[in-house]
C-alpha positions in Angstrom: -33.8 -46.4 -5.0 -32.0 -48.5 -7.3 -29.0 -49.5 -7.2 -26.0 -49.1 -9.8 -25.4 -52.8 -11.3 -21.4 -54.2 -10.2 -20.3 -55.1 -14.0 -17.8 -58.5 -12.4 -15.9 -60.5 -14.4 -15.5 -64.6 -14.3 -12.9 -66.3 -14.7 -11.8 -69.8 -14.4 -8.7 -71.7 -14.4 -7.8 -75.1 -15.2 -5.0 -77.5 -15.5 -1.9 -76.9 -17.5 -1.9 -80.1 -18.8 -4.0 -80.4 -22.2 -4.8 -84.4 -21.4 -6.1 -83.2 -17.9 -7.7 -80.2 -19.1 -9.6 -81.7 -21.7 -11.5 -84.2 -19.2 -12.5 -81.5 -17.4 -14.1 -78.5 -19.5 -17.4 -79.6 -18.5 -16.7 -79.2 -15.1 -14.7 -76.2 -15.0 -17.9 -74.7 -17.4 -20.8 -75.9 -15.3 -19.5 -74.4 -11.7 -18.6 -71.0 -14.2 -22.0 -71.0 -15.0 -23.3 -71.8 -11.9 -21.6 -68.4 -10.2 -22.6 -66.2 -13.2 -26.7 -67.5 -12.8 -26.2 -66.9 -9.2 -24.8 -63.3 -9.2 -27.1 -62.7 -12.0 -30.5 -63.6 -10.3 -29.4 -61.4 -7.5 -30.4 -58.1 -9.6 -27.4 -56.3 -8.3 -24.8 -57.7 -11.0 -23.9 -57.5 -14.6 -21.6 -61.0 -15.4 -19.1 -60.9 -17.9 -18.3 -64.1 -17.9 -14.8 -65.5 -19.8 -15.5 -67.3 -23.3 -13.6 -70.0 -22.6 -11.7 -72.1 -19.5 -7.9 -70.7 -18.8 -5.2 -73.6 -19.4 -2.4 -71.8 -21.4 -0.8 -68.3 -21.0 -1.7 -67.1 -24.3 -5.3 -68.0 -23.2 -5.2 -66.4 -19.7 -3.7 -63.1 -21.4 -6.6 -63.1 -23.7 -9.4 -63.4 -21.9 -7.6 -60.8 -19.5 -7.9 -58.3 -22.1 -11.2 -59.4 -22.8 -12.7 -58.5 -19.1 -10.3 -55.2 -19.3 -11.8 -54.2 -22.5 -15.6 -54.9 -21.3 -14.4 -52.6 -18.9 -15.5 -55.0 -15.6 -15.6 -53.4 -12.1 -14.0 -56.1 -10.9 -13.0 -60.0 -11.4 -14.0 -63.3 -9.6 -11.0 -66.1 -10.4 -12.8 -69.4 -9.9 -10.7 -72.8 -9.0 -13.1 -75.6 -9.2 -10.2 -78.0 -9.7 -6.4 -78.1 -9.7 -5.5 -74.9 -11.5 -1.5 -74.1 -12.5 -1.2 -70.7 -10.2 0.7 -68.6 -12.8 -2.1 -68.4 -14.9 -4.1 -66.4 -12.5 -1.0 -64.1 -12.3 -0.7 -63.7 -16.6 -4.6 -62.7 -16.3 -4.5 -60.7 -13.6 -1.4 -58.6 -15.3 -5.1 -57.5 -17.9 -8.1 -58.2 -15.7 -9.2 -55.7 -14.0 -9.1 -55.7 -10.7 -9.9 -55.8 -7.2 -10.0 -59.8 -7.1 -12.0 -61.8 -5.6 -10.9 -66.0 -5.4 -13.4 -68.5 -5.3 -13.0 -72.1 -5.0 -15.7 -74.8 -4.2 -15.4 -77.4 -1.4 -15.4 -80.9 -2.6 -12.8 -83.5 -1.9 -12.0 -85.0 -5.4 -12.6 -81.7 -6.8 -9.2 -79.7 -5.8 -10.4 -76.6 -6.1 -9.5 -75.1 -2.7 -5.9 -75.9 -3.3 -5.7 -74.1 -6.8 -7.4 -71.0 -4.9 -4.4 -71.3 -1.8 -1.8 -71.9 -4.4 -3.0 -68.8 -6.3 -3.3 -66.8 -3.1 0.3 -67.2 -2.1 1.2 -65.8 -5.7 -1.3 -62.9 -5.3 0.3 -61.9 -1.5 3.4 -62.4 -3.0 2.9 -59.5 -5.7 1.4 -57.6 -3.4 -1.9 -57.7 -5.2 -5.6 -56.8 -3.4 -7.9 -59.4 -3.3 -9.9 -61.6 -0.6 -11.3 -65.3 -0.5 -14.5 -67.1 -0.3 -15.2 -70.7 -0.4 -18.4 -72.9 -0.6 -21.1 -73.2 -2.5 -22.2 -70.2 -4.8 -26.0 -71.6 -3.6 -25.7 -71.5 -0.5 -27.1 -68.4 1.1 -24.1 -67.7 3.3 -21.5 -68.2 1.1 -23.7 -66.2 -2.3 -23.7 -62.7 0.7 -19.9 -63.0 1.0 -19.3 -63.0 -2.6 -21.9 -60.1 -3.0 -20.5 -58.2 0.1 -17.1 -57.8 -1.7 -18.6 -57.0 -5.1 -20.8 -54.4 -3.7 -17.4 -52.8 -2.0 -15.5 -53.4 -5.4 -18.7 -51.8 -7.6 -19.1 -49.1 -5.0 -15.3 -47.9 -5.4 -16.1 -48.2 -8.9 -18.2 -46.2 -9.8 -16.8 -43.5 -7.8 -13.7 -43.6 -9.9 -13.9 -40.5 -12.5 -17.0 -38.6 -10.3 -16.8 -34.9 -10.0 -17.3 -33.3 -5.8 -18.6 -29.7 -6.2 -17.3 -28.1 -3.7 -19.7 -24.4 -2.7 -18.0 -21.8 -0.6 -14.7 -22.8 1.0 -13.9 -23.8 4.6 -16.6 -23.5 7.1 -16.1 -22.6 11.0 -12.3 -23.0 10.4 -13.1 -26.6 10.4 -9.8 -28.6 9.3 -11.6 -32.0 8.9 -13.7 -30.4 6.6 -11.3 -29.9 3.8 -9.2 -32.7 2.1 -6.4 -32.7 -0.5 -7.5 -32.8 -3.8 -4.4 -34.8 -4.9 -4.6 -37.7 -2.4 -8.6 -37.5 -4.0 -7.4 -38.0 -7.1 -4.8 -40.8 -6.6 -6.6 -42.9 -3.7 -10.3 -42.2 -4.9 -10.3 -40.9 -8.4 -12.1 -38.2 -7.5 -11.7 -34.2 -8.9 -13.2 -31.2 -7.3 -14.8 -28.7 -8.9 -15.2 -25.3 -7.1 -17.8 -23.0 -6.8 -18.6 -19.7 -6.2 -21.7 -19.5 -3.3 -23.1 -16.5 -5.5 -23.9 -18.8 -8.2 -26.7 -20.0 -6.6 -28.4 -16.9 -5.8 -27.7 -16.2 -10.0 -29.3 -19.4 -10.5 -32.3 -19.0 -8.5 -33.4 -15.6 -10.1 -34.0 -17.6 -13.4 -36.2 -20.4 -11.9 -39.7 -20.6 -13.4 -42.3 -18.9 -10.8 -45.4 -21.1 -11.5 -42.7 -24.0 -10.9 -41.5 -22.8 -7.5 -45.5 -22.1 -6.8 -46.4 -25.9 -7.2 -43.3 -26.8 -5.2 -44.9 -24.7 -2.2 -48.1 -26.4 -2.5 -47.1 -29.9 -2.4 -44.9 -28.6 0.4 -47.8 -26.9 2.5 -49.8 -30.1 1.5 -47.6 -32.9 3.2 -45.3 -31.2 5.8 -46.7 -32.4 8.9 -46.7 -28.6 10.3 -44.9 -25.6 8.8 -44.3 -22.7 11.5 -44.9 -19.5 9.8 -43.8 -16.1 11.2 -43.4 -12.8 10.1 -39.7 -12.8 10.0 -37.2 -15.8 9.9 -39.6 -17.8 8.2 -42.5 -16.5 5.4 -43.4 -18.3 2.6 -41.3 -16.1 0.2 -38.1 -17.0 2.3 -39.5 -20.3 1.5 -40.0 -20.1 -2.1 -36.2 -18.9 -2.2 -35.3 -22.0 0.1 -37.3 -24.0 -3.2 -35.5 -21.8 -6.1 -32.0 -22.7 -4.2 -33.0 -26.3 -4.9 -33.2 -26.1 -8.7 -30.6 -23.5 -8.7 -28.1 -26.2 -7.3 -29.7 -29.1 -9.8 -29.2 -26.5 -13.1 -25.5 -25.7 -11.8 -24.6 -29.5 -11.5 -25.8 -30.4 -15.0 -24.3 -27.6 -16.7 -21.0 -28.6 -14.6 -21.5 -32.5 -14.5 -21.0 -32.5 -10.9 -21.7 -36.2 -9.1 -22.2 -34.8 -5.7 -21.8 -31.5 -3.5 -21.1 -29.7 -0.6 -22.2 -26.1 0.9 -20.6 -23.9 2.6 -23.4 -22.1 3.5 -22.6 -20.0 6.6 -21.7 -16.6 6.6 -22.5 -15.9 3.0 -25.8 -17.6 2.4 -27.3 -18.1 5.9 -26.6 -14.4 7.1 -27.6 -12.9 3.7 -29.3 -15.1 1.7 -31.0 -18.2 2.6 -30.3 -21.7 4.5 -29.6 -24.5 1.9 -31.7 -27.1 4.7 -34.0 -28.3 2.2 -31.8 -28.1 -0.8 -29.8 -30.4 0.9 -32.9 -32.7 2.8 -34.2 -32.9 -1.1 -31.3 -33.6 -2.9 -30.6 -36.4 -0.4 -33.8 -37.7 -0.4 -35.1 -40.0 -3.0 -37.7 -37.5 -4.4 -39.1 -33.9 -4.6 -42.1 -32.5 -5.3 -41.5 -33.1 -8.7 -41.4 -37.4 -8.5 -38.9 -39.7 -7.1 -35.2 -38.9 -8.4 -31.9 -40.6 -7.6 -30.9 -39.8 -4.2 -28.1 -36.7 -4.7 -25.1 -36.1 -2.0 -25.4 -33.1 -0.1 -23.2 -32.3 2.8 -23.9 -29.4 5.1 -20.6 -27.4 5.7 -18.5 -28.2 2.6 -17.6 -31.4 4.4 -15.8 -33.0 1.6 -14.7 -36.1 3.6 -18.6 -36.5 4.9 -19.5 -36.3 1.2 -17.0 -39.0 -0.2 -18.0 -40.7 3.0 -22.1 -40.6 2.1 -21.2 -40.7 -1.8 -19.5 -44.6 -0.7 -22.5 -45.4 1.3 -24.7 -44.1 -1.4 -23.1 -46.8 -4.4 -22.5 -49.9 -1.7 -26.6 -49.7 -0.9 -28.7 -47.7 -3.2 -30.0 -46.2 -0.4 -30.1 -41.9 0.4 -27.8 -41.2 3.3 -27.5 -39.4 6.5 -25.6 -36.1 7.7 -25.3 -35.6 11.1 -23.1 -34.0 14.3 -22.3 -36.4 17.5 -24.5 -33.2 19.5 -24.6 -34.9 22.9 -24.6 -38.0 25.0 -27.7 -38.7 27.3 -25.8 -40.7 30.0 -29.7 -41.5 30.9 -31.2 -43.2 28.3 -28.0 -44.3 26.6 -28.9 -42.5 23.5 -26.4 -40.2 21.7 -28.1 -37.2 19.9 -27.2 -37.3 16.3 -28.5 -33.8 15.1 -27.7 -30.5 12.4 -29.4 -28.0 11.1 -29.0 -29.2 7.5 -28.9 -33.0 5.1 -30.8 -34.8 7.1 -32.6 -36.6 4.5 -36.8 -36.2 5.0 -36.7 -39.9 4.0 -35.4 -40.9 7.5 -38.6 -39.6 9.5 -40.2 -42.7 8.1 -37.6 -44.5 5.7 -40.4 -44.9 3.2 -40.3 -43.8 -0.5 -43.4 -42.7 -0.1 -42.9 -38.7 0.7 -46.2 -38.6 2.3 -45.4 -40.7 4.9 -42.2 -39.0 5.9 -43.3 -36.0 5.3 -46.0 -36.2 7.7 -43.8 -36.5 10.4 -41.7 -33.5 9.4 -42.1 -29.6 10.4 -40.7 -26.5 9.0 -39.5 -24.2 11.6 -38.0 -20.7 11.2 -34.0 -21.1 11.4 -32.5 -20.2 14.8 -30.7 -16.6 15.4 -27.7 -17.8 14.4 -29.0 -18.0 11.3 -29.9 -14.3 10.1 -30.8 -14.8 6.8 -33.7 -17.4 7.9 -35.7 -19.8 6.0 -37.1 -23.4 7.3 -35.8 -25.5 8.8 -36.6 -29.2 8.2 -37.3 -31.0 11.7 -38.3 -34.5 12.6 -37.4 -37.6 14.9 -35.5 -39.7 13.0 -37.7 -43.5 12.8 -35.9 -47.0 14.9 -34.7 -49.2 13.3 -31.0 -50.6 11.9 -28.0 -48.0 10.8 -24.6 -48.3 9.6 -22.6 -45.3 10.5 -19.4 -44.2 8.9 -16.9 -41.7 8.5 -13.8 -41.4 5.9 -10.8 -39.8 8.4 -7.2 -38.6 8.6 -4.5 -38.8 10.8 -1.2 -37.9 10.2 -2.5 -37.1 6.5 -3.5 -41.0 5.8 -6.9 -42.1 5.4 -8.4 -44.7 7.7 -12.4 -45.6 8.0 -14.6 -45.5 11.2 -17.5 -47.6 10.9 -20.2 -47.5 13.7 -23.2 -50.1 13.6 -26.1 -48.2 16.3 -29.8 -48.7 16.1 -32.2 -45.8 16.2 -34.5 -45.4 18.9 -37.7 -43.4 19.0 -39.1 -42.5 22.2 -42.7 -40.8 22.7 -43.6 -37.5 21.1 -43.7 -35.5 24.6 -40.4 -37.3 25.2 -38.5 -36.4 22.3 -39.7 -33.1 21.9 -38.4 -32.6 25.6 -34.9 -34.2 25.0 -35.0 -31.7 21.8 -35.5 -29.0 23.4 -32.3 -29.4 25.6 -30.4 -28.7 22.3 -32.3 -27.1 19.0 -35.6 -28.2 18.7 -35.6 -26.7 15.3 -33.5 -29.4 13.9 -34.1 -32.9 13.4 -32.5 -35.6 15.6 -32.2 -39.1 15.5 -31.5 -40.8 19.0 -29.0 -43.3 18.3 -27.7 -46.4 20.4 -24.5 -47.3 19.7 -22.7 -50.9 20.4 -19.5 -49.3 22.5 -19.2 -48.0 26.0 -19.1 -43.6 25.2 -15.8 -43.6 26.4 -14.6 -45.8 24.3 -16.5 -44.0 21.1 -15.6 -40.5 22.4 -11.9 -41.0 23.0 -11.0 -42.1 19.2 -13.9 -41.3 17.1 -12.1 -38.6 14.8 -14.8 -36.2 13.8 -17.9 -33.9 14.7 -19.8 -35.5 11.7 -21.2 -38.9 11.0 -22.6 -40.2 8.1 -25.0 -43.4 8.0 -27.3 -45.6 5.7 -30.4 -48.2 7.0 -29.3 -52.0 7.3 -26.1 -53.8 8.4 -23.2 -52.9 6.0 -20.3 -53.4 8.2 -18.7 -55.9 6.0 -18.7 -53.9 3.1 -17.3 -51.3 4.6 -14.3 -53.4 5.8 -14.2 -54.6 2.5 -14.3 -50.9 1.4 -11.0 -50.1 3.5 -9.1 -53.5 2.4 -9.5 -52.4 -1.2 -8.4 -48.9 -0.5 -5.3 -50.5 2.0 -6.4 -47.9 4.9 -6.9 -49.2 7.8 -10.8 -49.8 9.6 -11.8 -49.2 12.9 -15.2 -51.5 13.5 -16.9 -49.2 17.0 -18.5 -52.7 18.4 
C-alpha cells in the first residue's frame, strides 16, 4: 500500500546582522541540505527547501510566500545558529503551518537558543507547532520529526475531501452522526448525502461477465463459502458483488473520497447486506487486482469513517472498524466484532489476497438481516495495533487512542468464543494496556477503529494540531 507523500517546506533562519550572517551561510546551508536529504531518503516526504537562508524581513516574507505557492502541507523552521526571532514571525505569516521547530545540538552553534526564542514567540501568537532537537541523521531524532510530519500530512490530505453518506442515522445512534459545519471548519471535509436506492439502481448496470469473474475468484480463494438455499445463495453473493461495483461507480461519478452506509432496515431487509462491499472497499485489493484502500464505514458512522480516513492517511494502510462486543475476563481479551467493515487484510495482514482469504469464511447472514447475503468471517491475525476514535463531548471533539495487541488462540477455542457472540462475524481478540474498568468508564462509544503497528505519537500530534484533547489508554 502506497503512502501519499507529505510535501514539506524547510526554512532556515540566520543572524540579522549581515557581517555575521555572511560568515555562516555555508554552515546554515549544510544543515538545511542534511535535513532535506535525510527526509527525502525515507520515501515518505517531498521536500521543498528554501532557496536562500533568511536574514532579513524581506527575505522571510519572500521565502514564506514561495512555500505557500508551492502548496506545502507544513513547514520545518530550522535553527543552526542564533537567529533573530522576528524573522520567524514574518515568515509564518505566509509559510503554511503547522510548524516543526528544529535545532541542532552543538555548543559553538547556538541553534537551541534561537529555537527557544522563536518558540516563545510562537506561543505568544498562538501558533500550532512542535519542537524537535538533535542530529537529524540519528534514528531517534529523525523518527520524532517523521511522526509530526505524518500527522501534519494526514490532516492536510484530509482537507478538501468529500464523505459520501449513504442513508441516514442508523439504529438511533447519536454517535454515528456529526455536524456538517463542524466537519468543514475543523477538518475541511464536506459531506454528500446519497440515497441508498442509488446502490440498487447502479447495481443493475454492472456487466454480468464482470460479476461472474468476481464470483469465480472468490470461490477459488475464500476458505469456506457456506451456501444454503435461503440467506446465502450464489445469486445473493452476485448481488453483493454488484453492489460493490455500484458503490465504486457512484464514488467515481460524485468524486467521493470515503463513504459510510446506513444499510440497516433498507438494504439489510430488502436487498442484501453491504458486508462484501465494505470489506473489499477497505481492503488493498479486490477480484480485479490491487487498489488503494477506500474507507467505508458500516452503520453510516461519520466520526468512525473520519477516524479511519485519518488513520489511512497517517499510515497508507487499510483500517479496521469493529464493535466493542465483549470482555472475556478469563483470558483478559476484548472481542472486537461487527457484521461489516472488517477488511479481509487483517486475517493474515498480507498484501496477497490468497494468504488472507484462505482464513476467511462466508457465512449466511444472521436472521436480523432478512435480505441475506454473505457475512465475511475470520479471526484476525496476531500483532500490534493502534486503535482510535474521534468523539464529541458537549459538542467538542476529543481523540481516544487505544494501543493493544491482537492475539490468537487455537482454532477450536476461537470458534467456541465466537459462538458466544455471532460465529458468522469477524472477530479480533484484543489485549489492552489498561484495566477493563478504566476503559469502559470513559471510552466514548460502541465502535472502535485501528491500524497495524504503533502510531500513538502520530495520533497525539494529530490531536495537538487540531487543538483537541487526547487520551491514550495505557
